[in-house]
N, CA, C and O of each residue as an XYZ file, in Angstrom:
652
protein
N      -9.446     27.166    -34.020
C     -10.103     27.554    -32.767
C     -10.194     28.085    -30.914
O     -10.877     27.413    -30.142
N      -9.489     29.222    -30.464
C      -8.979     28.927    -28.850
C     -10.765     29.529    -28.263
O     -11.633     30.244    -28.762
N     -10.655     28.965    -27.322
C     -11.567     29.174    -26.798
C     -10.938     29.211    -25.711
O     -10.098     28.381    -25.360
N     -11.530     30.812    -24.681
C     -10.756     31.320    -23.188
C     -11.364     29.942    -22.058
O     -12.499     29.469    -22.107
N     -10.396     29.568    -21.218
C     -10.527     29.046    -20.178
C     -11.518     29.455    -19.154
O     -11.433     30.420    -18.394
N     -12.700     28.370    -19.266
C     -13.413     29.057    -17.940
C     -12.923     29.243    -16.319
O     -12.367     28.370    -15.654
N     -13.190     30.274    -15.977
C     -12.641     30.800    -14.085
C     -13.842     30.474    -13.247
O     -14.973     30.489    -13.734
N     -13.679     30.272    -12.382
C     -14.003     30.406    -11.137
C     -13.953     31.244    -10.092
O     -12.951     31.848     -9.708
N     -15.239     31.291     -9.540
C     -15.355     33.050     -8.014
C     -15.250     32.131     -6.800
O     -14.253     32.208     -6.082
N     -16.220     31.272     -6.538
C     -15.977     30.205     -5.719
C     -16.425     28.979     -5.739
O     -17.224     28.486     -6.536
N     -15.740     28.348     -4.585
C     -16.550     26.858     -4.182
C     -16.544     26.227     -2.814
O     -15.947     26.510     -1.776
N     -17.154     25.553     -3.049
C     -17.443     25.123     -1.627
C     -18.347     23.800     -0.957
O     -19.534     23.551     -1.169
N     -17.382     23.048     -0.085
C     -18.577     21.643     -0.283
C     -20.366     22.350      0.356
O     -20.799     23.236      1.093
N     -20.810     21.374     -0.423
C     -22.496     21.017     -0.051
C     -22.048     20.305      1.221
O     -20.933     20.126      1.710
N     -24.256     19.682      1.895
C     -23.940     19.148      2.361
C     -23.939     17.484      1.912
O     -23.718     16.407      2.466
N     -24.195     17.807      1.020
C     -24.113     15.905      0.156
C     -22.483     15.737      0.145
O     -21.567     16.553      0.046
N     -22.522     14.580      0.263
C     -21.244     13.935      0.273
C     -20.473     13.791     -1.422
O     -21.158     13.349     -2.345
N     -19.127     14.184     -1.632
C     -18.767     14.475     -3.227
C     -19.306     15.864     -3.618
O     -18.842     15.879     -4.758
N     -19.629     16.456     -3.560
C     -20.785     18.078     -4.275
C     -19.968     18.877     -3.181
O     -19.768     18.882     -1.966
N     -19.541     19.685     -4.574
C     -18.950     20.849     -4.225
C     -20.206     22.066     -5.368
O     -20.773     22.047     -6.460
N     -20.078     22.789     -4.391
C     -20.985     23.865     -5.146
C     -20.011     25.022     -5.665
O     -19.207     25.554     -4.899
N     -20.158     25.470     -7.344
C     -19.192     26.255     -7.965
C     -20.187     27.195     -7.837
O     -21.337     26.886     -7.527
N     -19.751     28.565     -8.101
C     -19.936     29.902     -8.976
C     -18.748     30.165     -9.944
O     -17.598     30.171     -9.505
N     -19.122     30.470    -11.782
C     -18.450     30.238    -12.181
C     -17.946     32.256    -12.430
O     -18.694     33.016    -11.814
N     -17.082     32.770    -13.051
C     -16.627     34.331    -13.074
C     -17.812     34.973    -13.734
O     -18.139     36.121    -13.432
N     -18.628     34.088    -14.849
C     -19.771     34.578    -15.219
C     -20.985     34.823    -14.412
O     -21.876     35.576    -14.803
N     -21.021     34.212    -13.327
C     -22.374     34.297    -12.358
C     -22.847     32.806    -12.182
O     -23.345     32.317    -11.168
N     -22.639     32.310    -13.141
C     -23.678     30.484    -13.019
C     -23.028     29.883    -11.919
O     -21.852     29.834    -11.559
N     -24.120     29.427    -11.465
C     -23.829     28.566     -9.991
C     -24.267     26.858    -10.505
O     -25.273     26.532    -11.135
N     -23.190     25.985    -10.019
C     -23.385     25.039    -10.126
C     -23.214     23.912     -9.202
O     -22.151     24.248     -8.681
N     -23.584     22.647     -8.567
C     -23.329     21.808     -7.980
C     -22.767     21.184     -8.539
O     -23.523     21.243     -9.509
N     -21.399     20.017     -9.121
C     -20.714     19.939     -8.969
C     -20.506     18.275     -8.625
O     -19.490     17.956     -8.008
N     -21.473     17.232     -9.028
C     -20.816     15.511     -7.891
C     -19.690     15.265     -8.400
O     -19.598     15.020     -9.602
N     -18.477     15.286     -7.474
C     -17.464     14.055     -7.988
C     -17.003     12.710     -7.435
O     -15.945     12.126     -7.200
N     -18.165     12.529     -7.352
C     -18.352     10.904     -6.576
C     -17.543      9.993     -7.807
O     -16.578      9.311     -7.462
N     -17.820     10.004     -8.734
C     -17.404      9.157    -10.176
C     -15.429      9.226     -9.816
O     -14.602      8.354     -9.546
N     -15.343     10.926    -10.026
C     -13.867     11.464     -9.818
C     -12.810     10.309     -8.272
O     -11.895      9.502     -8.108
N     -13.655     10.934     -7.707
C     -12.901     10.426     -5.922
C     -13.055      8.588     -5.983
O     -12.353      7.847     -5.295
N     -13.944      8.185     -6.797
C     -14.094      6.390     -6.180
C     -13.504      5.758     -7.655
O     -13.558      4.531     -7.738
N     -13.028      6.389     -8.653
C     -13.338      5.753    -10.464
C     -10.921      6.348    -10.364
O     -10.034      5.605    -10.786
N     -10.746      7.370     -9.890
C      -9.762      8.040    -10.111
C      -8.561      7.361     -9.357
O      -9.036      7.316     -8.222
N      -7.327      6.813     -9.263
C      -6.820      6.460     -8.230
C      -5.941      7.781     -7.388
O      -5.680      7.756     -6.185
N      -5.518      9.077     -8.490
C      -4.830      9.846     -7.492
C      -6.142     10.189     -6.526
O      -5.773     10.354     -5.363
N      -7.136     10.294     -6.651
C      -7.947     10.891     -6.191
C      -8.578     10.164     -4.545
O      -9.534     10.541     -3.867
N      -7.474      8.868     -4.271
C      -8.098      8.566     -3.603
C      -8.677      8.636     -2.050
O      -9.552      8.179     -1.315
N      -7.424      9.645     -2.095
C      -7.460      9.922     -0.401
C      -8.411     11.363     -0.448
O      -8.111     12.109      0.485
N      -9.487     11.901     -1.337
C     -10.379     12.234     -1.138
C     -11.489     11.852     -0.942
O     -12.545     12.439     -1.178
N     -11.222     10.283     -0.253
C     -12.357      9.788     -0.038
C     -12.732      9.757      1.566
O     -13.626      9.011      1.966
N     -12.025     10.575      2.419
C     -12.331     10.895      3.095
C     -12.548     12.370      3.181
O     -11.864     13.383      3.034
N     -14.037     12.009      3.541
C     -14.794     13.300      3.389
C     -14.046     14.801      4.130
O     -13.590     15.859      3.697
N     -14.235     14.186      5.425
C     -13.519     15.394      6.040
C     -12.095     16.364      5.088
O     -11.886     17.559      5.301
N     -11.463     15.713      4.304
C     -10.101     16.333      3.398
C     -10.807     16.275      1.949
O     -10.224     16.761      0.981
N     -12.377     15.527      1.788
C     -12.428     16.859      0.535
C     -13.165     17.818      0.596
O     -13.013     18.612     -0.332
N     -14.079     18.126      1.487
C     -14.617     19.584      2.112
C     -13.349     20.418      2.431
O     -13.397     21.606      2.750
N     -12.478     19.864      2.344
C     -10.724     20.857      2.585
C     -10.834     21.670      1.025
O      -9.997     22.568      0.934
N     -11.568     21.534      0.007
C     -11.746     22.107     -1.465
C     -11.300     23.736     -1.131
O     -12.063     24.325     -0.365
N     -10.234     24.426     -1.602
C     -10.733     25.610     -1.641
C     -10.018     26.333     -3.490
O      -9.087     25.964     -4.207
N     -10.602     26.967     -3.559
C     -10.253     27.994     -5.182
C      -9.095     28.070     -5.247
O      -8.552     28.743     -4.371
N      -8.195     27.391     -6.348
C      -7.086     27.703     -6.816
C      -6.959     29.066     -7.071
O      -8.025     29.647     -7.276
N      -5.222     30.204     -7.143
C      -5.275     31.363     -7.908
C      -5.647     31.470     -8.384
O      -5.378     30.742     -9.339
N      -6.834     32.456     -8.623
C      -7.013     33.249     -9.283
C      -8.177     32.447    -10.469
O      -8.631     32.560    -11.608
N      -8.224     31.702     -9.389
C     -10.009     30.963    -10.294
C      -9.541     30.026    -10.790
O     -10.337     29.088    -10.760
N      -8.322     29.710    -11.398
C      -7.940     28.844    -12.414
C      -7.690     27.047    -12.086
O      -6.845     26.183    -12.321
N      -9.247     27.204    -11.282
C      -9.587     25.642    -10.783
C      -9.787     25.066     -9.199
O      -9.953     26.028     -8.449
N      -9.804     24.413     -8.835
C      -9.319     23.522     -7.460
C      -9.157     23.091     -6.692
O     -10.150     22.379     -6.550
N      -8.414     22.904     -5.757
C      -7.280     22.891     -5.284
C      -8.086     21.737     -3.595
O      -9.198     21.804     -3.070
N      -6.843     20.820     -3.268
C      -6.724     20.667     -1.503
C      -5.508     20.649     -0.971
O      -4.542     20.299     -1.648
N      -5.381     21.058      0.433
C      -4.195     20.858      1.263
C      -3.440     19.893      0.103
O      -2.619     20.430     -0.641
N      -3.707     18.607     -0.017
C      -2.419     17.423     -0.409
C      -2.405     17.113     -1.915
O      -2.656     16.194     -2.694
N      -1.960     18.421     -1.894
C      -2.070     19.117     -3.750
C      -2.885     18.813     -4.708
O      -2.989     19.558     -5.683
N      -3.716     17.483     -4.573
C      -4.638     17.613     -5.764
C      -5.016     19.052     -6.000
O      -5.249     19.914     -5.152
N      -5.036     19.157     -7.419
C      -5.766     20.283     -7.995
C      -7.077     19.949     -9.457
O      -6.317     19.684    -10.389
N      -8.026     19.885     -9.826
C      -8.225     19.809    -10.944
C      -9.333     21.136    -11.092
O     -10.205     21.758    -10.485
N      -8.275     21.020    -12.927
C      -8.667     21.941    -14.289
C      -9.992     22.636    -13.994
O     -10.835     22.103    -13.271
N     -10.255     24.398    -14.825
C     -11.485     24.699    -14.632
C     -11.490     23.851    -16.160
O     -12.523     23.195    -16.293
N     -11.081     23.805    -16.657
C     -11.846     23.101    -18.619
C     -12.302     22.029    -18.016
O     -13.312     21.612    -18.583
N     -11.864     21.167    -16.756
C     -11.915     19.801    -16.843
C     -13.621     20.053    -15.762
O     -14.697     19.462    -15.853
N     -13.444     20.487    -15.400
C     -14.571     20.792    -14.020
C     -15.520     21.234    -14.612
O     -16.562     20.726    -14.198
N     -15.698     22.117    -15.580
C     -16.590     22.564    -16.526
C     -17.433     21.383    -17.391
O     -18.639     21.422    -17.635
N     -16.434     20.265    -17.815
C     -16.996     19.656    -18.999
C     -17.693     18.632    -17.872
O     -18.674     17.957    -18.183
N     -17.114     18.578    -16.570
C     -18.090     17.437    -15.417
C     -19.040     18.344    -15.294
O     -19.947     17.600    -14.922
N     -19.528     19.444    -15.332
C     -20.374     19.948    -14.680
C     -21.531     19.267    -16.077
O     -22.532     18.584    -15.860
N     -21.087     19.642    -17.285
C     -21.631     19.538    -18.537
C     -22.547     18.632    -18.619
O     -23.747     18.593    -18.890
N     -21.360     17.586    -18.194
C     -22.095     16.125    -18.218
C     -23.445     15.858    -17.505
O     -24.510     15.419    -17.941
N     -23.097     16.225    -16.380
C     -23.978     15.986    -15.309
C     -25.381     16.811    -15.116
O     -26.237     16.555    -14.269
N     -25.434     18.103    -16.318
C     -26.022     18.951    -16.281
C     -27.641     17.721    -17.045
O     -27.546     16.494    -17.024
N     -28.970     18.497    -17.640
C     -29.465     17.757    -18.079
C     -29.768     18.076    -19.426
O     -29.886     19.274    -19.684
N     -29.931     17.179    -20.416
C     -29.859     18.688    -21.857
C     -31.780     19.376    -21.827
O     -32.700     18.690    -21.381
N     -31.908     20.332    -22.211
C     -33.434     20.423    -22.842
C     -33.528     20.685    -23.970
O     -32.555     20.868    -24.701
N     -34.853     20.762    -24.370
C     -35.131     21.280    -25.951
C     -33.703     22.562    -26.638
O     -32.622     22.421    -27.210
N     -34.400     23.550    -26.229
C     -33.370     24.327    -26.852
C     -31.774     23.700    -26.394
O     -31.261     23.774    -27.511
N     -30.956     23.284    -25.734
C     -29.680     22.611    -25.657
C     -29.803     22.113    -27.111
O     -29.267     22.691    -28.057
N     -30.774     20.666    -27.249
C     -30.960     20.022    -27.981
C     -30.420     20.769    -29.653
O     -29.383     20.650    -30.305
N     -31.657     21.512    -29.871
C     -31.285     22.309    -31.021
C     -29.851     23.420    -31.500
O     -29.318     23.766    -32.554
N     -29.641     23.714    -29.855
C     -28.368     24.540    -30.088
C     -27.310     23.588    -30.993
O     -26.808     24.170    -31.954
N     -27.054     22.665    -30.855
C     -26.527     20.905    -30.408
C     -26.437     20.954    -31.974
O     -25.465     21.362    -32.608
N     -27.556     20.493    -32.468
C     -28.062     20.431    -33.972
C     -27.142     21.581    -34.814
O     -25.994     21.388    -35.214
N     -27.626     22.346    -34.917
C     -27.229     23.881    -34.817
C     -25.694     23.886    -35.319
O     -25.076     23.510    -36.315
N     -25.493     24.339    -34.431
C     -23.438     23.886    -34.011
C     -22.840     22.585    -34.839
O     -21.610     22.615    -34.834
N     -23.329     21.574    -35.472
C     -23.060     20.072    -35.750
C     -23.889     20.228    -36.878
O     -23.738     19.164    -37.478
N     -25.020     21.225    -37.802
C     -24.876     21.278    -38.687
C     -25.809     19.534    -39.086
O     -25.334     18.815    -39.965
N     -26.639     19.252    -38.587
C     -27.419     18.307    -38.322
C     -29.096     18.334    -38.766
O     -30.030     18.729    -38.068
N     -29.137     17.867    -39.943
C     -30.739     18.520    -39.959
C     -30.931     16.906    -39.322
O     -30.177     15.955    -39.116
N     -32.853     17.281    -39.089
C     -33.419     16.148    -38.481
C     -33.224     14.634    -38.575
O     -33.148     13.875    -37.609
N     -33.145     14.246    -40.050
C     -32.620     12.834    -40.473
C     -31.568     12.016    -40.189
O     -31.406     10.808    -40.012
N     -30.735     13.234    -40.194
C     -29.105     13.086    -39.881
C     -28.788     12.915    -38.604
O     -27.795     12.221    -38.388
N     -29.491     13.459    -37.497
C     -29.391     13.193    -35.930
C     -30.068     12.058    -35.429
O     -29.841     11.308    -34.479
N     -31.122     12.116    -36.452
C     -32.075     10.108    -36.130
C     -31.192      9.385    -36.581
O     -30.879      8.456    -35.837
N     -30.641      9.461    -37.570
C     -29.321      8.709    -38.293
C     -28.080      8.665    -37.040
O     -28.133      7.658    -36.333
N     -27.541      9.155    -36.881
C     -26.579      9.175    -35.576
C     -26.951      8.916    -34.200
O     -26.045      8.353    -33.585
N     -27.675      9.075    -33.728
C     -27.966      9.193    -32.783
C     -28.759      7.699    -32.391
O     -28.600      7.388    -31.211
N     -29.763      6.526    -33.384
C     -29.828      5.369    -33.654
C     -31.305      6.073    -32.966
O     -31.674      5.265    -32.113
N     -31.980      6.891    -32.995
C     -33.615      7.119    -32.539
C     -34.633      7.557    -34.116
O     -34.104      7.928    -35.164
N     -35.815      7.427    -33.956
C     -36.566      7.929    -34.987
C     -36.810      9.216    -35.047
O     -36.348      9.890    -34.126
N     -37.406      9.749    -35.869
C     -37.314     10.897    -36.306
C     -38.103     11.697    -35.695
O     -37.727     12.778    -35.241
N     -39.736     11.086    -35.584
C     -40.460     11.742    -34.319
C     -39.656     11.714    -33.606
O     -39.131     12.815    -33.775
N     -38.790     10.925    -32.409
C     -38.345     11.211    -31.014
C     -36.728     12.616    -31.330
O     -36.292     13.298    -30.403
N     -36.379     12.666    -32.243
C     -35.807     13.877    -32.921
C     -36.717     14.734    -32.718
O     -36.539     15.377    -31.683
N     -38.336     15.203    -33.757
C     -38.926     15.988    -33.772
C     -39.537     16.455    -31.749
O     -39.322     17.626    -31.433
N     -39.946     15.892    -31.069
C     -39.995     15.490    -29.514
C     -39.080     16.163    -28.967
O     -39.404     17.223    -28.431
N     -37.499     15.679    -28.946
C     -37.054     16.294    -28.129
C     -36.737     18.112    -28.054
O     -36.609     18.940    -27.153
N     -36.699     18.121    -30.013
C     -36.691     19.937    -30.060
C     -37.584     20.236    -29.406
O     -37.275     20.638    -28.284
N     -38.838     20.204    -29.695
C     -39.935     20.931    -29.140
C     -40.383     20.384    -27.398
O     -41.469     20.406    -26.819
N     -39.129     19.960    -26.988
C     -39.785     19.525    -25.704
C     -40.909     18.261    -25.416
O     -41.000     17.889    -24.246
N     -41.541     17.766    -26.174
C     -42.574     16.760    -26.268
C     -42.071     15.398    -25.822
O     -42.850     14.504    -25.489
N     -40.807     15.266    -25.822
C     -40.245     14.101    -24.821
C     -39.112     15.042    -24.152
O     -38.446     15.955    -24.639
N     -39.148     14.302    -22.443
C     -37.619     13.937    -22.045
C     -36.268     13.406    -23.329
O     -36.218     12.477    -24.135
N     -35.190     14.694    -22.929
C     -34.136     14.385    -23.940
C     -33.909     12.711    -22.469
O     -34.417     12.653    -21.350
N     -32.818     11.472    -23.291
C     -32.739     10.430    -22.611
C     -31.063     11.177    -22.061
O     -30.398     11.988    -22.707
N     -30.657     10.461    -20.418
C     -29.111     10.294    -20.072
C     -28.256     10.627    -21.589
O     -27.578     11.560    -22.019
N     -28.778      9.130    -22.164
C     -27.642      8.461    -23.142
C     -27.791      9.298    -24.649
O     -26.960      9.048    -25.522
N     -28.877     10.290    -24.909
C     -28.687     10.620    -26.034
C     -28.455     12.159    -25.736
O     -28.620     12.941    -26.672
N     -28.015     12.734    -24.263
C     -27.954     13.772    -23.896
C     -26.058     13.781    -24.414
O     -25.454     14.527    -25.184
N     -25.603     12.635    -23.604
C     -24.083     11.942    -23.115
C     -23.711     11.963    -25.001
O     -23.117     12.845    -25.620
N     -24.099     11.122    -25.348
C     -23.882     10.760    -26.825
C     -23.569     12.415    -27.542
O     -22.476     12.930    -27.774
N     -24.785     12.908    -27.742
C     -24.993     14.012    -27.857
C     -23.139     14.923    -27.829
O     -22.306     15.321    -28.643
N     -23.343     14.847    -26.229
C     -22.045     15.797    -26.000
C     -20.865     15.644    -26.473
O     -20.109     16.542    -26.843
N     -20.568     13.889    -26.477
C     -19.707     13.144    -26.956
C     -19.214     13.334    -28.470
O     -18.099     13.184    -28.968
N     -20.675     13.792    -29.130
C     -19.622     14.385    -30.712
C     -19.684     15.332    -30.827
O     -19.746     15.412    -32.054
N     -19.737     16.609    -30.346
C     -19.574     17.878    -29.914
C     -18.720     17.742    -29.762
O     -18.243     17.980    -30.871
N     -17.474     17.346    -28.788
C     -16.375     17.310    -28.112
C     -15.328     16.601    -28.956
O     -14.198     17.079    -29.055
N     -15.679     15.457    -29.574
C     -14.293     14.606    -30.528
C     -15.296     14.569    -31.979
O     -16.501     14.375    -32.144
N     -14.366     14.802    -32.743
C     -15.162     15.323    -34.430
C     -14.440     13.871    -35.021
O     -15.127     13.235    -35.820
N     -13.447     13.468    -34.758
C     -13.240     11.912    -35.090
C     -14.706     11.505    -35.132
O     -15.337     11.266    -36.161
N     -15.073     11.465    -34.148
C     -16.191     10.077    -34.029
C     -17.462     10.671    -34.492
O     -18.432      9.929    -34.330
N     -17.702     11.817    -35.026
C     -18.736     12.527    -35.612
C     -18.162     11.905    -36.904
O     -18.868     11.156    -37.580
N     -17.059     12.164    -37.214
C     -16.989     12.458    -38.727
C     -17.618     10.660    -39.177
O     -18.346     10.328    -40.113
N     -16.970      9.789    -38.067
C     -17.268      8.495    -38.330
C     -18.440      8.049    -38.432
O     -18.777      7.339    -39.379
N     -19.148      8.357    -37.583
C     -20.638      8.575    -37.883
C     -21.667      8.929    -39.248
O     -22.493      8.419    -40.004
N     -20.929     10.229    -38.933
C     -22.374     11.039    -39.699
C     -21.824     10.536    -41.581
O     -20.776     10.398    -42.211
N     -23.265     10.423    -41.808
C     -24.070      9.991    -43.297
C     -24.760     11.651    -44.004
O     -25.400     12.435    -43.303
N     -24.586     11.782    -44.816
C     -25.389     12.546    -44.683
C     -27.116     12.190    -45.560
O     -27.447     11.407    -46.450
N     -27.670     12.958    -44.951
C     -29.383     12.776    -45.395
C     -29.665     13.205    -47.367
O     -29.230     14.206    -47.937
N     -30.304     12.343    -47.848
C     -31.024     12.539    -48.999
C     -31.401     14.001    -49.035
O     -31.693     14.404    -47.909
N     -31.507     15.141    -50.208
C     -32.044     15.823    -49.907
C     -33.944     15.572    -50.051
O     -34.629     14.660    -50.513
N     -34.336     17.189    -49.247
C     -36.117     16.939    -49.397
C     -36.433     16.785    -50.772
O     -35.703     17.156    -51.691
N     -37.745     16.125    -50.916
C     -38.254     16.488    -52.587
C     -37.916     15.228    -53.150
O     -37.195     14.349    -52.676
N     -38.485     15.258    -54.141
C     -38.756     13.897    -55.495
C     -37.442     14.503    -55.906
O     -37.240     15.713    -55.805
N     -36.130     13.255    -56.591
C     -35.433     12.820    -57.255
C     -35.572     13.564    -58.517
O     -36.611     13.379    -59.152
N     -34.514     14.536    -59.072
C     -34.327     15.133    -60.073
C     -34.584     14.047    -61.325
O     -33.810     13.090    -61.311
N     -35.466     14.071    -62.289
C     -35.516     13.044    -63.371
C     -34.326     13.395    -64.501
O     -33.923     14.478    -64.925
N     -33.892     11.855    -64.841
C     -32.437     11.660    -65.617
C     -32.507     12.276    -67.255
O     -33.156     11.904    -68.233
N     -31.698     13.193    -67.086
C     -31.934     13.529    -68.473
C     -32.358     12.829    -70.129
O     -32.459     13.571    -71.106
């Protein structure tokens, strides 16, 4: 399955340190915090200078972002960074479950949560913790991890009688 690379329409630094405002080609707008990238990735150390960081610009044809010093960031990685920073809402959780074809008991087992917590996440009765959202996204992107943790739940209802 191939997925089209996301493209950017615009990018500009914000007042907040290491945060850029991006507009995607489809019209979505997001603030993306690069603090972790700048502070943890050795290649991005030159961007710790805020004046240098604020020189960010759109790469040709919206295929990422770049800085005059030669550093760049790909659009798919930028999209994943933005996704990881977004909170997860009930409808996102339901969509995640449906995409991975997980029942409520299977999701509860996989995430180490109670069945009632899963139901509360689905109905928006309880906020979805950052750790749960992060785990959901990892499991969606890493099918090996998903397979390693998946255990099918028993079918609902009473067991069939032995003949």
